[in-house]
N, C-alpha and C positions, 0 to 999 in steps of 0.2 A: 504494500500500500504506500502511496505517496502523501506528501503534505501540502496543504494550501489554505488559502483564503483569509479572512478579515475579522476585526474584533468588535466587541461591545464594551462599554465601560463596566468595570467590575464593581458591583454594588455590595459585594459580600465583605464581611470583616471578621477577623479572627484574633483571638488573644494570643499573640506570639510568645508571650512569656510562660504560657501554660503548656505543659507537655501533653502530647496526645496519649490517649489510652492505648494500650497494646492490643493486638488482635485477640490475645487470650482474654483480656478484660472484656472486650466486646462480646466474644463468644459466650463467656460465663454469664455476663449480664443478660444476654438474650435467652439463654437456656433456663436461668433461674427465675425469670419473671413469669408471671402467669398470663401475660398478654399473648394474643394471637400473633403469629408471624407477620411482620410488616412486609410490604412488597415495593419493589423499585421497578417502575414502568419506564422503559426507554424506547422512544419512537426513533427508529433508525432506518433510513433509506437514503440512497445517494442521489435520487432524482428530485429536482425541485418542482414546485407547483402541482403536487399530486395529492395534497390534503393531509400532510403530516401534522401540521399545527391543529387542524380540525380534529384529528384523531386524539391528539394530546388533550385538547379541550374537552372532548367527550369523556375520556377516562377521568380527568380531574373533576369534572362536574359530578360524574357518577359516584366517585369516591367521597367527595365533599358532602353529598346528601346523606351518606351512610356512616361517615366517620369524621369527627371534628378535627382529627389530626391529618394534615395534608401539607406537604412541602412540594411546591412547583418550581422547577428550574428551566430557564430558557437559555439554550446555548447557541441559538441561531445568530450569527454575527451580521447577517444582512437583512433578513426579513423576520424580525423578532415579534411575530404575530401573537404568540402565546402570552408574552408579557404585557400586551395591551388590554388585557381583560382585568380590570381592577378588582373584581369580586374574588379572584383566585389568588391575589397577593403573590404573583410570580416574581421570583428573583432572577435577575440576569447574571450570567456567568460569562466572562470574556475568555474564550478558548483560543482566540487568535488575536494577534496584535499587528502593529504597523508592518506593511510590506507582506502581509499574509503569513507571517511567521507564527509558529505554534507558541502559545503562552503556557509553558509547563506549569507555572504556578496556578494558572486558572484551572487546569485539569486537577491538580492536587487539591485545590480548595473545593472544587466540586465534590471530590471524594470525601473530604472532611464533612461537608454538609450532609451527604448521603449517610455516612456511617454514624455521625453524631445525632442525627434526627431520630426521634421516637415516633415518627409518623410514616405513613405511606408516602412514597415519592413518585412524582411524574416529571420526566425530563423530555423536553422537546428539543430536537436537534435539526439544524438546517442542512441543506445540500452542501453548502460551503465548508462546513465543519464535519461532515460525515466521515471522510477518510481519516482526518486527524483524531477524531474521537474514537472511531473503531480501532485504529491502530493503538492508541493509548490504552484502551480497555483490554486489548489482547496482549500487548507486550508487557504490561504491568500486572497481568493476571488480576485485573480489577474485579472481574465477575466473581472470581474465587474469594477475594477479600470480602466482598459484599455478602456473599452467601455464608461465609464462615463467621460473619458478624451477626448471623441470625436473621438475615433478610432474604426473601425470595426475589429473584430477578426475572422479569418478563420483558422480552424484546417484542416490540410491535412493528411489523413490517407491512408497509402499504403497497399493494399491487394495483396499478392503475391501468385502465384500458386505453385504446387508441394508440397513438404514437409512443406513449410512455410505457406500453406493456413490456416490450422486450427488455428495456433497461431495468425496470422494476422487478421483473421475474428473475433476471440474471443476478441483480444485487441480493435478492432474497436468498437464492441458492448459495451464492458465494459466502454470505455472512452466516447463514444458518449452519452450513457445514463446518464452520470454524468455532462455533460457540461451545464452551465447555459443558459437560454434563450438569444437569440441574437447572440450566437456564431454559425457561419456557419461551415459546414463540407463538404469538398471536398474529394471524394474517388478516389484514383488512382488505377486502376486495372492493375498490372504489370505482364504480362505473360512470363517474361524472364525465370522464373524457372519452367514454366509449365502452362497449361490451368487452369482457375479458374472455377471449377464446383464441385458439390457434389451430387451424386446420380442422375446425369442427369440434375441437376438444375444449372442455371447460377447464378451469384452473386445476381442479382436483385430478384431472386426467393427464396433465402435463408432466413431463419427465422431472422438471425441477421440483415439483411438489412430491411426486412419488418417491424420489430419492431422499427427500428430507421430511416426509410426513411423520416419521417417528419422533421428530422434534417439535411438531406443531401441536399445540394444546387446544387451539380453537380457531375457527374462521368466522369473521364478522363481515357481513355484507352491507355495503352502502349502495343501494340501487340509484340509478339516475332519477332525480326528482323532476316532476312536471314543472317546466320552466316558469310559467306565469303564475303559479300558485305556491306549491311547496318550495320550489327552488328560489323564487323571489323572496319568500318569507325568511328562509334560512340565510340567504345572502344579506338581507337587511339586518338580521340579528347579528351576523358576523361583523358587518361594517360598522354597526353601532357599538361593537365590543360588549355585547350583552350575553349573559348566560341564559339557559332555558328559563330558569326561575325569574330572572329579571325581565325577560322578554314578555312572559305571560302577565306580568304586573305593569308593563309599560303602556303609556297612552299612545304610542306611535303605531300600535297594531290594532286592526279591527278584530272583532270577536272571532270570525272564522279564520283569520290568520293565526290567532292564538291557538285555536283548535288544531290547525295543521302543525304548528310548532310542537304541541303536546304529542301529536301522533308520531312525529319524527323522533322526539325524545323517548317515547315509550318503546318504539321499535329498536332503537340503539341500546337502551338500558336493558331490555329483555335479553339481548344478545350478550351484553357485558356481564349480566348476572351469571351466565353460564361460563363465560370465558375467563373471568378473573375473580 
């Protein structure tokens, strides 16, 4: 994997005079507490404009409705959509700096926040930082560290239709085949850019999926929405940086728009209830 792209201002702060807990401390703390295992959700895909931030937003909202503890991190250095939703209190992490150089400190601080948090974590990552973040996670055995700290890691891979299909399917196969044991993969089939099929085969019949299906824990489907009704309502909600809950309470939507938004929410949440 190669390295590239651009930064965001680092808004996180750490007490540099305080020593970090050892991995053993983390593991013992997690095993001794009576709390359920927390999960770290990472949206990873190399293709831009396919709905990665939308996926992260869906996961975060679903968890927030069911668990008061939630840490959201936005590592996209160019299109930081995730961090523009105030209700989710998303923190920006600068993984890249000037001249598209990797900010190793940014990666390390991201890991500190993940490990030290007693909450579920949702991480949105952009196309620009996909290769650097994937490389960092693999080379530093970060997945293993997170798991040994008592947290479950779930990678969310978005497969898009149309012209983006080949790239997204290829990225899914390449990443999934390299993930360590214990890391779950949830596939999101996003038909916004077109249907997902190849030579008459649906995704589940493609070689990329068949070769890696033992790593896939769930498949979530995002069908193309009717453009002038459902599609327009969801696009407006996104442009206004509103969560589902905020949208149905907002004055900017008519009654039937709110009904359609609730239907989309219910459809996605029912799938997430099984997937995560």
